[in-house]
C-alpha positions as semicolon CSV with decimal commas, in nm:
position;residue;x (nm);y (nm);z (nm)
1;M;-6,529;-3,151;-2,282
2;T;-6,508;-3,051;-2,645
3;I;-6,625;-2,724;-2,800
4;D;-6,746;-2,697;-3,150
5;Q;-6,853;-2,381;-3,338
6;T;-7,216;-2,403;-3,225
7;V;-7,140;-2,433;-2,856
8;M;-6,882;-2,147;-2,902
9;K;-7,146;-1,914;-3,029
10;T;-7,391;-1,995;-2,741
11;R;-7,171;-2,050;-2,435
12;T;-7,249;-1,802;-2,162
13;P;-6,978;-1,559;-2,088
14;A;-6,822;-1,603;-1,739
15;I;-6,898;-1,227;-1,664
16;T;-7,268;-1,225;-1,603
17;R;-7,493;-0,938;-1,703
18;R;-7,534;-0,846;-1,327
19;A;-7,159;-0,832;-1,294
20;A;-7,137;-0,629;-1,613
21;L;-7,393;-0,375;-1,485
22;A;-7,205;-0,347;-1,160
23;G;-6,882;-0,290;-1,354
24;A;-7,051;-0,022;-1,555
25;G;-7,013;0,199;-1,243
26;A;-6,656;0,118;-1,205
27;L;-6,537;0,458;-1,341
28;A;-6,758;0,658;-1,119
29;M;-6,453;0,858;-0,998
30;P;-6,373;1,227;-1,022
31;H;-6,150;1,325;-1,314
32;I;-5,796;1,358;-1,189
33;A;-5,681;1,708;-1,244
34;R;-5,311;1,651;-1,284
35;A;-5,061;1,528;-1,547
36;A;-5,155;1,176;-1,658
37;D;-4,953;0,889;-1,521
38;K;-4,795;0,720;-1,824
39;L;-4,783;0,338;-1,829
40;T;-4,620;0,124;-2,102
41;V;-4,785;-0,203;-2,170
42;K;-4,651;-0,491;-2,380
43;F;-4,910;-0,735;-2,516
44;D;-4,842;-1,105;-2,549
45;F;-4,870;-1,114;-2,937
46;L;-5,008;-0,940;-3,247
47;P;-5,370;-0,814;-3,220
48;W;-5,633;-1,061;-3,108
49;G;-5,956;-1,062;-2,904
50;L;-5,791;-1,043;-2,563
51;H;-5,659;-0,696;-2,647
52;A;-6,005;-0,566;-2,693
53;A;-6,044;-0,425;-2,334
54;M;-5,724;-0,225;-2,362
55;H;-5,798;-0,081;-2,698
56;L;-6,149;0,005;-2,600
57;A;-6,049;0,189;-2,287
58;N;-5,806;0,397;-2,505
59;V;-6,060;0,476;-2,765
60;K;-6,342;0,550;-2,516
61;G;-6,111;0,788;-2,318
62;W;-6,160;0,585;-2,006
63;F;-5,781;0,576;-1,930
64;T;-5,770;0,958;-1,970
65;D;-6,061;0,997;-1,730
66;A;-5,869;0,787;-1,475
67;G;-5,559;1,008;-1,518
68;L;-5,363;0,756;-1,715
69;E;-5,179;0,754;-2,045
70;V;-5,154;0,392;-2,154
71;V;-4,927;0,311;-2,441
72;A;-4,968;-0,050;-2,558
73;E;-4,741;-0,236;-2,794
74;D;-4,788;-0,567;-2,967
75;G;-4,562;-0,860;-2,868
76;R;-4,394;-1,172;-3,001
77;G;-4,523;-1,427;-2,734
78;S;-4,599;-1,430;-2,379
79;A;-4,240;-1,556;-2,293
80;N;-4,078;-1,279;-2,484
81;T;-4,292;-1,012;-2,319
82;L;-4,222;-1,167;-1,985
83;Q;-3,849;-1,115;-2,039
84;L;-3,893;-0,756;-2,159
85;V;-4,101;-0,667;-1,862
86;N;-3,868;-0,835;-1,622
87;A;-3,574;-0,634;-1,786
88;G;-3,755;-0,302;-1,704
89;Q;-3,835;-0,218;-2,076
90;F;-4,215;-0,196;-2,009
91;D;-4,416;-0,130;-1,695
92;V;-4,679;-0,397;-1,758
93;G;-4,712;-0,719;-1,955
94;Q;-5,037;-0,872;-2,062
95;I;-4,932;-1,240;-2,080
96;Q;-5,021;-1,588;-1,979
97;V;-4,952;-1,557;-1,610
98;G;-4,896;-1,925;-1,560
99;L;-4,550;-1,873;-1,696
100;L;-4,432;-1,683;-1,392
101;S;-4,377;-1,987;-1,174
102;Q;-4,159;-2,145;-1,448
103;A;-3,970;-1,808;-1,497
104;A;-3,878;-1,775;-1,130
105;A;-3,585;-2,014;-1,162
106;G;-3,439;-1,786;-1,433
107;G;-3,438;-1,477;-1,207
108;S;-3,804;-1,338;-1,293
109;T;-3,925;-1,099;-1,029
110;L;-4,268;-1,060;-1,201
111;K;-4,600;-1,085;-1,015
112;A;-4,952;-1,106;-1,159
113;F;-5,169;-0,823;-1,025
114;A;-5,475;-0,899;-1,220
115;G;-5,600;-1,228;-1,382
116;F;-5,865;-1,198;-1,659
117;M;-5,876;-1,540;-1,827
118;R;-5,838;-1,743;-1,510
119;A;-5,928;-2,084;-1,658
120;T;-5,677;-2,285;-1,856
121;D;-5,705;-2,194;-2,220
122;I;-5,437;-2,407;-2,383
123;S;-5,608;-2,668;-2,603
124;A;-5,583;-2,909;-2,886
125;I;-5,766;-2,786;-3,197
126;V;-5,900;-3,061;-3,418
127;P;-6,114;-3,063;-3,728
128;K;-6,487;-3,037;-3,647
129;D;-6,558;-3,372;-3,826
130;S;-6,254;-3,542;-3,680
131;S;-6,284;-3,870;-3,473
132;I;-6,046;-3,718;-3,218
133;T;-6,230;-3,653;-2,893
134;K;-5,966;-3,727;-2,622
135;V;-5,590;-3,754;-2,579
136;A;-5,566;-4,120;-2,667
137;D;-5,722;-4,053;-3,011
138;V;-5,403;-3,851;-3,127
139;R;-5,200;-4,182;-3,157
140;G;-5,035;-4,173;-3,497
141;K;-5,136;-3,816;-3,560
142;T;-4,930;-3,509;-3,654
143;L;-4,937;-3,239;-3,399
144;V;-4,830;-2,884;-3,474
145;C;-4,682;-2,623;-3,230
146;F;-4,400;-2,378;-3,196
147;A;-4,097;-2,417;-2,974
148;A;-4,162;-2,121;-2,741
149;S;-4,536;-2,205;-2,701
150;P;-4,672;-2,228;-2,335
151;W;-4,793;-2,575;-2,456
152;M;-4,439;-2,723;-2,502
153;P;-4,365;-2,793;-2,126
154;F;-4,693;-2,999;-2,107
155;V;-4,682;-3,200;-2,422
156;D;-4,542;-3,513;-2,264
157;L;-4,770;-3,484;-1,956
158;W;-5,074;-3,438;-2,185
159;L;-4,982;-3,736;-2,394
160;K;-4,929;-3,943;-2,077
161;A;-5,283;-3,870;-1,974
162;G;-5,394;-4,061;-2,280
163;G;-5,144;-4,347;-2,230
164;L;-4,917;-4,215;-2,509
165;T;-4,559;-4,104;-2,543
166;R;-4,407;-3,859;-2,790
167;D;-4,272;-4,153;-2,996
168;E;-4,643;-4,242;-3,092
169;V;-4,709;-3,905;-3,246
170;T;-4,530;-3,668;-3,489
171;L;-4,468;-3,338;-3,323
172;M;-4,410;-3,072;-3,589
173;L;-4,247;-2,749;-3,457
174;V;-4,282;-2,444;-3,699
175;D;-4,225;-2,070;-3,673
176;P;-4,521;-1,907;-3,497
177;S;-4,605;-1,721;-3,816
178;A;-4,657;-2,057;-3,978
179;L;-4,859;-2,226;-3,708
180;F;-5,207;-2,160;-3,827
181;G;-5,134;-2,192;-4,190
182;T;-4,979;-2,535;-4,138
183;Y;-5,294;-2,659;-3,960
184;I;-5,546;-2,498;-4,200
185;A;-5,362;-2,634;-4,498
186;G;-5,411;-2,990;-4,362
187;R;-5,051;-3,063;-4,292
188;A;-5,116;-3,144;-3,933
189;D;-5,405;-3,315;-3,761
190;V;-5,394;-3,137;-3,437
191;L;-5,307;-2,776;-3,355
192;L;-5,173;-2,715;-3,005
193;T;-5,258;-2,350;-2,915
194;P;-5,469;-2,147;-2,671
195;E;-5,835;-2,186;-2,752
196;G;-5,937;-1,817;-2,750
197;A;-5,663;-1,713;-2,991
198;G;-5,659;-2,024;-3,207
199;L;-6,007;-2,167;-3,271
200;P;-6,144;-1,859;-3,450
201;F;-5,860;-1,863;-3,692
202;T;-5,993;-2,195;-3,829
203;M;-6,350;-2,068;-3,888
204;K;-6,322;-2,008;-4,252
205;G;-6,033;-2,231;-4,365
206;R;-6,089;-2,558;-4,154
207;P;-6,379;-2,543;-3,911
208;S;-6,267;-2,696;-3,586
209;R;-6,346;-2,762;-3,223
210;A;-6,127;-2,748;-2,911
211;I;-6,026;-3,013;-2,660
212;L;-5,917;-2,829;-2,347
213;A;-5,595;-2,938;-2,176
214;S;-5,768;-2,907;-1,832
215;D;-5,971;-3,208;-1,939
216;A;-5,646;-3,400;-1,912
217;G;-5,563;-3,260;-1,561
218;I;-5,343;-2,975;-1,687
219;F;-5,403;-2,645;-1,508
220;F;-5,232;-2,326;-1,620
221;P;-5,382;-1,980;-1,538
222;S;-5,417;-1,791;-1,856
223;Y;-5,406;-1,421;-1,942
224;G;-5,354;-1,125;-1,695
225;L;-5,143;-0,827;-1,605
226;V;-4,793;-0,862;-1,461
227;A;-4,515;-0,635;-1,345
228;T;-4,199;-0,655;-1,143
229;N;-4,219;-0,639;-0,770
230;A;-4,017;-0,308;-0,780
231;V;-4,246;-0,143;-1,034
232;L;-4,553;-0,268;-0,848
233;A;-4,430;-0,101;-0,545
234;T;-4,351;0,229;-0,710
235;K;-4,668;0,250;-0,932
236;K;-4,917;0,080;-0,708
237;E;-5,176;0,364;-0,724
238;A;-5,162;0,398;-1,103
239;F;-5,188;0,020;-1,147
240;A;-5,498;0,022;-0,923
241;R;-5,657;0,262;-1,161
242;L;-5,540;0,063;-1,463
243;V;-5,720;-0,246;-1,309
244;K;-6,032;-0,056;-1,233
245;V;-6,056;0,068;-1,604
246;Q;-5,996;-0,285;-1,734
247;Q;-6,261;-0,428;-1,507
248;H;-6,507;-0,171;-1,642
249;A;-6,395;-0,241;-2,003
250;W;-6,448;-0,616;-1,978
251;A;-6,781;-0,571;-1,811
252;Y;-6,886;-0,342;-2,081
253;L;-6,769;-0,585;-2,354
254;A;-6,965;-0,883;-2,182
255;D;-7,282;-0,673;-2,168
256;G;-7,329;-0,687;-2,546
257;H;-7,072;-0,452;-2,687
258;L;-6,836;-0,688;-2,857
259;D;-6,862;-0,495;-3,186
260;E;-6,737;-0,180;-3,017
261;G;-6,435;-0,382;-2,888
262;V;-6,363;-0,496;-3,245
263;A;-6,399;-0,145;-3,382
264;A;-6,156;-0,016;-3,110
265;M;-5,898;-0,273;-3,212
266;Q;-5,929;-0,178;-3,575
267;A;-5,901;0,187;-3,492
268;Q;-5,590;0,131;-3,277
269;R;-5,426;-0,105;-3,526
270;P;-5,540;0,034;-3,882
271;D;-5,251;-0,142;-4,060
272;A;-5,319;-0,486;-3,917
273;K;-5,608;-0,558;-4,145
274;L;-5,796;-0,740;-3,874
275;D;-6,080;-0,977;-3,963
276;P;-6,376;-0,847;-3,753
277;D;-6,546;-1,182;-3,739
278;M;-6,233;-1,346;-3,600
279;M;-6,168;-1,073;-3,357
280;R;-6,534;-1,100;-3,225
281;E;-6,520;-1,473;-3,184
282;Q;-6,192;-1,450;-3,005
283;T;-6,319;-1,198;-2,761
284;K;-6,637;-1,408;-2,710
285;I;-6,430;-1,723;-2,635
286;C;-6,203;-1,522;-2,395
287;L;-6,500;-1,414;-2,191
288;T;-6,617;-1,783;-2,144
289;L;-6,272;-1,844;-1,988
290;F;-6,281;-1,567;-1,725
291;D;-6,391;-1,794;-1,432
292;T;-6,294;-2,125;-1,262
293;P;-6,489;-2,288;-0,986
294;N;-6,254;-2,104;-0,742
295;T;-6,315;-1,764;-0,875
296;K;-6,696;-1,748;-0,929
297;G;-6,856;-1,453;-0,765
298;K;-6,524;-1,272;-0,727
299;P;-6,439;-0,945;-0,909
300;V;-6,280;-0,958;-1,255
301;G;-5,906;-0,979;-1,201
302;W;-5,915;-1,163;-0,865
303;Q;-5,698;-1,475;-0,856
304;S;-5,741;-1,791;-0,661
305;E;-5,448;-1,942;-0,451
306;A;-5,609;-2,288;-0,515
307;D;-5,580;-2,231;-0,888
308;W;-5,212;-2,141;-0,859
309;E;-5,148;-2,440;-0,640
310;A;-5,302;-2,653;-0,927
311;C;-5,078;-2,473;-1,176
312;I;-4,756;-2,546;-0,982
313;A;-4,864;-2,901;-0,914
314;T;-4,901;-2,942;-1,302
315;Q;-4,565;-2,785;-1,358
316;L;-4,402;-3,010;-1,096
317;A;-4,554;-3,313;-1,267
318;A;-4,424;-3,188;-1,606
319;G;-4,074;-3,141;-1,447
320;V;-4,045;-2,774;-1,531
321;V;-4,021;-2,631;-1,180
322;K;-3,876;-2,755;-0,851
323;P;-4,057;-2,822;-0,527
324;G;-4,097;-2,551;-0,272
325;L;-4,280;-2,284;-0,474
326;K;-4,540;-2,077;-0,296
327;P;-4,848;-1,957;-0,506
328;T;-4,839;-1,616;-0,324
329;D;-4,496;-1,550;-0,473
330;F;-4,653;-1,511;-0,813
331;F;-4,978;-1,323;-0,767
332;T;-5,145;-1,055;-0,556
333;N;-5,511;-0,941;-0,521
334;E;-5,413;-0,627;-0,344
335;L;-5,517;-0,407;-0,634
336;I;-5,850;-0,575;-0,689
337;A;-6,163;-0,406;-0,560
């Protein structure tokens, strides 16, 4: 399936109004009369729409009401954040959780305790008027990505789904800071990036649409919250409150309050000069990716073992993990209510 700007503006968020209204009562808890539990959170990247719920909860005082002090820092990519959280430098990482099974071989002890964007969000962004509609159409084209991108382990597998090899395309690897500029300037035909973060970047410079990697059989759970097993054990109760606040914040955003989420990001990151239109579209797309067929009807944050099995199978096919991995080694629903 391909997604152009018109569909992007009308696609129904995965969180329904009914779920949003249910979530509106998620903070119906007594104020906790004690010193707040401090949690340090490392984001995946510089400010973008997925960060709206965390910033909104801080601006609205919802974390304070839940007895939490949440300090969130921007990141330099999901892989970098994973390493920092695994090393104990932060309590929580908000990253692409599909990386956990790949990182296990390197000694990672992280587990995802909440999954927000549970669908596969990595995609191929192409110009809106391009003839490219499927993998086979990228033959002879220039693809741009960056070396540490979550896309890189799956490039060959994705090309194979279209009967292609890497020799039949030009893969341009650039610094992350040059990724979008390279594509918008027309120096690449295809931008390999997560849909939610990447597609809105093209709105004004090179209107585009997204071809989802899942259309080619690539499954990769997207963004959620992770922590080491040790920190999960010692801060379990505080993490449960963090999850509850984030469930409430996402439901609030889905119930027609995207502008408040954008304003919260601008207030929390005043020096970032954020484009409100872009932030709004990013958040909107993120909401459309909250569900998979296996998570429909489940609370925000709940993760499916079947989805994780599909992720590991994809990684096995790509040759980036070894056989024998168990999905339950990488996620838990224990904190999801």
